[in-house]
A tleap script that builds the chain and sets N, CA, C and O, in Angstrom:
source leaprc.protein.ff14SB
mol = sequence {
  NMET GLU LYS LEU LYS VAL HIE ILE LEU ARG
  ARG ALA TYR ARG HIE THR TYR ILE GLY ARG
  ARG HIE MET SER ILE ASP ASP PHE ARG GLN
  GLY LEU PRO LYS HIE GLU ARG ASP MET SER
  LYS ILE GLU LYS THR VAL LYS GLU LEU ILE
  ASN GLU GLY TYR LEU ILE PRO MET LYS LEU
  GLY ARG VAL SER ILE ASN PRO GLN MET LEU
  ASP LYS ILE ARG GLU ILE CVAL
}
set mol.1.N position { -10.833 -2.429 9.709 }
set mol.1.CA position { -9.165 -2.058 8.639 }
set mol.1.C position { -8.792 -1.124 9.152 }
set mol.1.O position { -9.702 -0.350 9.450 }
set mol.2.N position { -7.039 -0.566 9.618 }
set mol.2.CA position { -6.889 0.769 10.202 }
set mol.2.C position { -6.961 1.122 8.860 }
set mol.2.O position { -7.228 0.621 7.768 }
set mol.3.N position { -6.361 2.972 9.738 }
set mol.3.CA position { -6.478 3.802 8.721 }
set mol.3.C position { -5.548 4.027 8.038 }
set mol.3.O position { -5.623 4.606 6.954 }
set mol.4.N position { -4.391 3.558 8.620 }
set mol.4.CA position { -3.355 3.814 7.363 }
set mol.4.C position { -3.495 2.891 6.136 }
set mol.4.O position { -3.210 3.124 4.961 }
set mol.5.N position { -3.863 2.098 6.546 }
set mol.5.CA position { -3.731 0.108 6.131 }
set mol.5.C position { -4.774 0.868 4.758 }
set mol.5.O position { -4.384 0.775 3.594 }
set mol.6.N position { -6.203 1.652 5.141 }
set mol.6.CA position { -6.492 1.883 4.133 }
set mol.6.C position { -6.341 2.961 3.032 }
set mol.6.O position { -6.914 3.197 1.968 }
set mol.7.N position { -5.158 3.608 3.855 }
set mol.7.CA position { -4.953 5.304 3.315 }
set mol.7.C position { -3.702 4.124 1.772 }
set mol.7.O position { -3.614 4.570 0.628 }
set mol.8.N position { -3.182 3.159 2.060 }
set mol.8.CA position { -2.084 2.714 1.268 }
set mol.8.C position { -2.908 1.519 0.463 }
set mol.8.O position { -2.029 0.992 -0.219 }
set mol.9.N position { -3.583 1.146 0.321 }
set mol.9.CA position { -4.543 0.247 -0.639 }
set mol.9.C position { -5.602 1.419 -1.766 }
set mol.9.O position { -6.057 1.361 -2.909 }
set mol.10.N position { -5.610 2.233 -0.832 }
set mol.10.CA position { -6.344 3.157 -2.150 }
set mol.10.C position { -5.875 4.005 -2.495 }
set mol.10.O position { -6.519 4.773 -3.209 }
set mol.11.N position { -4.156 4.363 -2.071 }
set mol.11.CA position { -3.495 4.650 -3.164 }
set mol.11.C position { -2.590 4.405 -4.487 }
set mol.11.O position { -2.063 4.889 -5.489 }
set mol.12.N position { -2.857 3.156 -3.610 }
set mol.12.CA position { -2.234 2.014 -4.375 }
set mol.12.C position { -2.814 1.588 -5.627 }
set mol.12.O position { -2.074 1.341 -6.580 }
set mol.13.N position { -4.537 1.439 -5.748 }
set mol.13.CA position { -5.487 1.262 -6.259 }
set mol.13.C position { -5.634 2.724 -6.961 }
set mol.13.O position { -5.365 2.716 -8.162 }
set mol.14.N position { -5.943 3.735 -6.514 }
set mol.14.CA position { -6.265 4.719 -7.306 }
set mol.14.C position { -5.359 5.578 -8.675 }
set mol.14.O position { -5.765 6.290 -9.594 }
set mol.15.N position { -4.199 5.182 -8.336 }
set mol.15.CA position { -3.446 5.331 -9.429 }
set mol.15.C position { -2.672 3.955 -10.273 }
set mol.15.O position { -1.764 3.797 -11.089 }
set mol.16.N position { -3.659 3.104 -9.507 }
set mol.16.CA position { -3.317 1.481 -11.256 }
set mol.16.C position { -1.848 0.863 -10.488 }
set mol.16.O position { -1.184 0.146 -11.236 }
set mol.17.N position { -1.313 1.058 -9.156 }
set mol.17.CA position { -0.145 0.252 -9.028 }
set mol.17.C position { -0.842 -1.252 -9.207 }
set mol.17.O position { -1.074 -1.772 -8.116 }
set mol.18.N position { -1.214 -2.037 -10.331 }
set mol.18.CA position { -1.513 -3.299 -10.097 }
set mol.18.C position { -0.871 -4.326 -10.977 }
set mol.18.O position { -0.653 -4.275 -12.187 }
set mol.19.N position { -0.635 -5.204 -10.167 }
set mol.19.CA position { 0.773 -6.503 -10.377 }
set mol.19.C position { 2.091 -5.492 -11.136 }
set mol.19.O position { 2.861 -4.840 -10.431 }
set mol.20.N position { 2.167 -5.504 -12.503 }
set mol.20.CA position { 3.886 -5.188 -13.215 }
set mol.20.C position { 3.868 -3.451 -12.655 }
set mol.20.O position { 4.789 -2.671 -12.413 }
set mol.21.N position { 2.776 -3.348 -12.611 }
set mol.21.CA position { 3.242 -1.555 -12.469 }
set mol.21.C position { 3.383 -1.555 -10.837 }
set mol.21.O position { 2.652 -2.206 -10.091 }
set mol.22.N position { 4.409 -0.744 -10.440 }
set mol.22.CA position { 4.781 -0.564 -8.389 }
set mol.22.C position { 4.619 1.404 -8.634 }
set mol.22.O position { 4.341 2.237 -9.497 }
set mol.23.N position { 5.170 1.244 -6.669 }
set mol.23.CA position { 5.311 2.697 -6.791 }
set mol.23.C position { 5.983 1.997 -5.255 }
set mol.23.O position { 5.614 1.037 -4.577 }
set mol.24.N position { 7.314 3.140 -5.077 }
set mol.24.CA position { 8.060 3.022 -4.264 }
set mol.24.C position { 7.490 3.650 -2.457 }
set mol.24.O position { 7.117 4.761 -2.083 }
set mol.25.N position { 7.649 2.467 -1.791 }
set mol.25.CA position { 7.179 3.070 -0.306 }
set mol.25.C position { 6.996 4.095 -0.008 }
set mol.25.O position { 5.988 4.332 0.657 }
set mol.26.N position { 7.767 4.997 -0.318 }
set mol.26.CA position { 8.292 6.387 0.168 }
set mol.26.C position { 7.195 7.202 -0.042 }
set mol.26.O position { 6.750 7.829 0.919 }
set mol.27.N position { 6.668 7.306 -1.162 }
set mol.27.CA position { 4.760 8.064 -2.052 }
set mol.27.C position { 4.254 7.445 -1.158 }
set mol.27.O position { 3.625 8.382 -0.666 }
set mol.28.N position { 4.001 6.553 -0.499 }
set mol.28.CA position { 2.573 6.296 0.653 }
set mol.28.C position { 2.787 8.016 1.620 }
set mol.28.O position { 1.907 8.267 2.443 }
set mol.29.N position { 3.731 8.864 1.469 }
set mol.29.CA position { 3.629 9.777 3.097 }
set mol.29.C position { 2.526 11.053 2.793 }
set mol.29.O position { 1.860 11.738 3.570 }
set mol.30.N position { 2.629 11.053 1.481 }
set mol.30.CA position { 1.752 11.715 0.628 }
set mol.30.C position { 0.593 11.664 1.085 }
set mol.30.O position { 0.053 10.577 1.295 }
set mol.31.N position { 0.049 12.713 1.303 }
set mol.31.CA position { -1.728 12.431 1.538 }
set mol.31.C position { -1.989 11.985 2.947 }
set mol.31.O position { -3.025 11.358 3.170 }
set mol.32.N position { -1.266 12.211 3.784 }
set mol.32.CA position { -1.497 12.075 5.111 }
set mol.32.C position { -0.903 13.485 5.948 }
set mol.32.O position { -0.045 14.344 5.739 }
set mol.33.N position { -1.818 13.192 6.922 }
set mol.33.CA position { -0.946 14.757 7.919 }
set mol.33.C position { 0.351 14.700 8.608 }
set mol.33.O position { 0.858 13.956 9.448 }
set mol.34.N position { 0.668 15.626 8.032 }
set mol.34.CA position { 2.731 15.422 8.789 }
set mol.34.C position { 2.810 15.235 10.578 }
set mol.34.O position { 3.764 15.626 11.251 }
set mol.35.N position { 1.711 14.624 11.070 }
set mol.35.CA position { 1.894 14.147 12.677 }
set mol.35.C position { 1.886 12.337 12.314 }
set mol.35.O position { 2.127 11.457 13.141 }
set mol.36.N position { 1.528 12.128 10.802 }
set mol.36.CA position { 1.188 11.168 10.477 }
set mol.36.C position { 2.331 9.889 9.435 }
set mol.36.O position { 2.211 8.737 9.018 }
set mol.37.N position { 3.438 11.033 9.400 }
set mol.37.CA position { 4.038 11.119 7.993 }
set mol.37.C position { 5.481 10.005 8.923 }
set mol.37.O position { 6.629 10.107 8.490 }
set mol.38.N position { 5.326 9.494 9.571 }
set mol.38.CA position { 6.230 8.466 10.445 }
set mol.38.C position { 6.921 7.142 9.442 }
set mol.38.O position { 6.427 6.082 9.824 }
set mol.39.N position { 7.818 6.949 8.396 }
set mol.39.CA position { 8.455 6.136 7.964 }
set mol.39.C position { 8.232 4.716 8.498 }
set mol.39.O position { 7.532 3.870 7.941 }
set mol.40.N position { 8.919 4.552 9.657 }
set mol.40.CA position { 8.928 3.574 10.520 }
set mol.40.C position { 7.833 3.050 10.643 }
set mol.40.O position { 7.646 1.863 10.378 }
set mol.41.N position { 6.931 3.835 11.060 }
set mol.41.CA position { 5.076 2.671 11.047 }
set mol.41.C position { 4.563 3.416 9.267 }
set mol.41.O position { 3.478 2.895 9.011 }
set mol.42.N position { 4.762 3.879 8.699 }
set mol.42.CA position { 4.603 2.885 7.206 }
set mol.42.C position { 4.931 1.801 6.639 }
set mol.42.O position { 4.190 0.983 6.093 }
set mol.43.N position { 6.839 1.772 6.851 }
set mol.43.CA position { 6.794 0.288 6.090 }
set mol.43.C position { 6.368 -0.302 7.217 }
set mol.43.O position { 5.957 -1.424 6.924 }
set mol.44.N position { 6.240 -0.026 8.689 }
set mol.44.CA position { 5.975 -2.221 9.065 }
set mol.44.C position { 4.128 -2.118 8.607 }
set mol.44.O position { 3.582 -3.208 8.439 }
set mol.45.N position { 3.352 -0.983 8.448 }
set mol.45.CA position { 2.415 -1.966 7.969 }
set mol.45.C position { 2.525 -2.339 6.442 }
set mol.45.O position { 1.824 -3.209 5.924 }
set mol.46.N position { 3.477 -1.596 5.769 }
set mol.46.CA position { 3.831 -2.416 4.250 }
set mol.46.C position { 3.566 -3.443 4.407 }
set mol.46.O position { 2.523 -3.942 3.984 }
set mol.47.N position { 4.913 -4.376 5.416 }
set mol.47.CA position { 5.282 -4.704 5.731 }
set mol.47.C position { 3.912 -5.930 5.693 }
set mol.47.O position { 3.773 -6.840 4.876 }
set mol.48.N position { 2.860 -5.518 7.065 }
set mol.48.CA position { 1.641 -6.512 7.150 }
set mol.48.C position { 0.831 -6.805 6.080 }
set mol.48.O position { 0.301 -7.892 5.851 }
set mol.49.N position { 0.733 -5.538 5.266 }
set mol.49.CA position { -0.431 -5.848 3.924 }
set mol.49.C position { 0.444 -6.760 3.221 }
set mol.49.O position { -0.213 -7.409 2.407 }
set mol.50.N position { 2.080 -7.161 3.219 }
set mol.50.CA position { 2.646 -8.088 2.320 }
set mol.50.C position { 2.006 -9.494 3.092 }
set mol.50.O position { 1.382 -10.378 2.504 }
set mol.51.N position { 2.271 -9.469 4.303 }
set mol.51.CA position { 1.596 -10.376 4.759 }
set mol.51.C position { 0.754 -11.543 4.534 }
set mol.51.O position { 0.921 -12.739 4.298 }
set mol.52.N position { -0.616 -10.400 4.767 }
set mol.52.CA position { -1.516 -10.562 4.598 }
set mol.52.C position { -2.327 -10.947 3.089 }
set mol.52.O position { -3.399 -11.483 2.806 }
set mol.53.N position { -0.927 -10.224 2.134 }
set mol.53.CA position { -1.414 -10.750 1.013 }
set mol.53.C position { -1.612 -10.369 -0.247 }
set mol.53.O position { -1.648 -11.047 -1.273 }
set mol.54.N position { -1.836 -8.314 0.055 }
set mol.54.CA position { -2.748 -7.660 -0.507 }
set mol.54.C position { -1.707 -6.456 -1.192 }
set mol.54.O position { -2.129 -5.462 -1.781 }
set mol.55.N position { 0.043 -6.850 -0.929 }
set mol.55.CA position { 0.477 -6.022 -1.608 }
set mol.55.C position { 1.879 -7.155 -1.928 }
set mol.55.O position { 2.271 -7.991 -1.114 }
set mol.56.N position { 2.450 -6.931 -3.245 }
set mol.56.CA position { 3.410 -7.829 -3.632 }
set mol.56.C position { 4.519 -7.001 -3.746 }
set mol.56.O position { 4.501 -5.935 -4.361 }
set mol.57.N position { 5.580 -7.508 -3.113 }
set mol.57.CA position { 7.081 -6.453 -2.456 }
set mol.57.C position { 7.804 -6.846 -3.864 }
set mol.57.O position { 8.094 -8.016 -4.117 }
set mol.58.N position { 8.021 -5.963 -4.598 }
set mol.58.CA position { 8.820 -5.489 -5.495 }
set mol.58.C position { 10.265 -5.463 -4.930 }
set mol.58.O position { 10.362 -5.603 -3.711 }
set mol.59.N position { 11.898 -5.231 -5.971 }
set mol.59.CA position { 12.642 -5.363 -6.054 }
set mol.59.C position { 12.997 -2.836 -5.246 }
set mol.59.O position { 12.364 -1.789 -5.108 }
set mol.60.N position { 13.990 -3.250 -5.114 }
set mol.60.CA position { 14.056 -2.101 -4.352 }
set mol.60.C position { 12.600 -0.799 -3.388 }
set mol.60.O position { 12.012 0.279 -3.477 }
set mol.61.N position { 12.751 -1.864 -2.682 }
set mol.61.CA position { 11.294 -1.070 -1.679 }
set mol.61.C position { 10.233 -0.557 -2.474 }
set mol.61.O position { 9.370 0.144 -1.946 }
set mol.62.N position { 10.202 -0.839 -3.722 }
set mol.62.CA position { 8.817 -1.228 -4.000 }
set mol.62.C position { 7.509 -2.111 -4.113 }
set mol.62.O position { 7.377 -3.331 -4.020 }
set mol.63.N position { 6.599 -1.125 -4.339 }
set mol.63.CA position { 5.134 -2.719 -3.811 }
set mol.63.C position { 4.176 -2.105 -5.171 }
set mol.63.O position { 4.076 -0.947 -5.576 }
set mol.64.N position { 3.635 -3.174 -5.597 }
set mol.64.CA position { 2.244 -3.141 -6.593 }
set mol.64.C position { 1.123 -3.824 -5.593 }
set mol.64.O position { 1.459 -4.481 -4.607 }
set mol.65.N position { 0.117 -3.653 -5.867 }
set mol.65.CA position { -1.100 -4.439 -5.492 }
set mol.65.C position { -1.120 -6.425 -6.299 }
set mol.65.O position { -1.113 -6.956 -7.409 }
set mol.66.N position { -1.136 -6.669 -5.421 }
set mol.66.CA position { -1.383 -8.324 -5.616 }
set mol.66.C position { -2.978 -8.272 -6.965 }
set mol.66.O position { -3.813 -7.421 -6.662 }
set mol.67.N position { -3.298 -9.097 -8.258 }
set mol.67.CA position { -3.939 -8.466 -8.960 }
set mol.67.C position { -5.419 -9.921 -8.207 }
set mol.67.O position { -6.637 -9.952 -8.380 }
set mol.68.N position { -4.734 -10.611 -7.628 }
set mol.68.CA position { -5.549 -11.872 -6.791 }
set mol.68.C position { -6.308 -11.466 -5.663 }
set mol.68.O position { -7.081 -12.244 -5.104 }
set mol.69.N position { -6.101 -10.063 -5.222 }
set mol.69.CA position { -7.099 -9.453 -4.128 }
set mol.69.C position { -7.623 -8.260 -4.603 }
set mol.69.O position { -8.004 -7.239 -4.031 }
set mol.70.N position { -7.533 -8.767 -6.355 }
set mol.70.CA position { -8.496 -7.102 -6.322 }
set mol.70.C position { -9.870 -6.831 -6.086 }
set mol.70.O position { -10.497 -5.775 -5.999 }
set mol.71.N position { -10.223 -8.136 -5.995 }
set mol.71.CA position { -12.336 -8.039 -5.314 }
set mol.71.C position { -11.944 -6.995 -3.920 }
set mol.71.O position { -11.919 -5.777 -3.742 }
set mol.72.N position { -11.669 -8.184 -3.094 }
set mol.72.CA position { -11.089 -7.372 -0.801 }
set mol.72.C position { -10.446 -6.403 -1.526 }
set mol.72.O position { -11.348 -5.628 -1.211 }
set mol.73.N position { -9.910 -5.894 -2.031 }
set mol.73.CA position { -9.841 -4.442 -2.193 }
set mol.73.C position { -10.336 -3.140 -3.151 }
set mol.73.O position { -9.961 -1.974 -3.268 }
set mol.74.N position { -11.375 -3.972 -3.768 }
set mol.74.CA position { -12.054 -2.474 -4.208 }
set mol.74.C position { -13.127 -2.809 -2.584 }
set mol.74.O position { -13.455 -1.988 -1.727 }
set mol.75.N position { -13.355 -3.900 -2.635 }
set mol.75.CA position { -14.633 -3.212 -1.318 }
set mol.75.C position { -13.950 -2.835 -0.278 }
set mol.75.O position { -14.662 -2.163 0.468 }
set mol.76.N position { -12.630 -2.998 0.199 }
set mol.76.CA position { -11.860 -2.161 0.990 }
set mol.76.C position { -12.091 -0.829 0.702 }
set mol.76.O position { -12.421 -0.071 1.615 }
set mol.77.N position { -11.955 -0.388 -0.555 }
set mol.77.CA position { -11.946 1.366 -0.963 }
set mol.77.C position { -13.180 1.465 -1.698 }
set mol.77.O position { -13.538 2.548 -2.160 }
savepdb mol mol.pdb
quit
């Protein structure tokens, strides 16, 4: 799995953004090196994770972890 995907899943899992609790896509920039903080790349990766079923889209550019995929996410993280 890509480094950016692992970073996004690890950040959401560590802060327990699971199910009804959600976080902004902009917050995934934190913790990345400055040369990797490209929002277009982050948004594209988040959309891929949504299509794969790892994340659930919420309103207004927010996402949370899909509780049904929690076991797979624990293995990745």
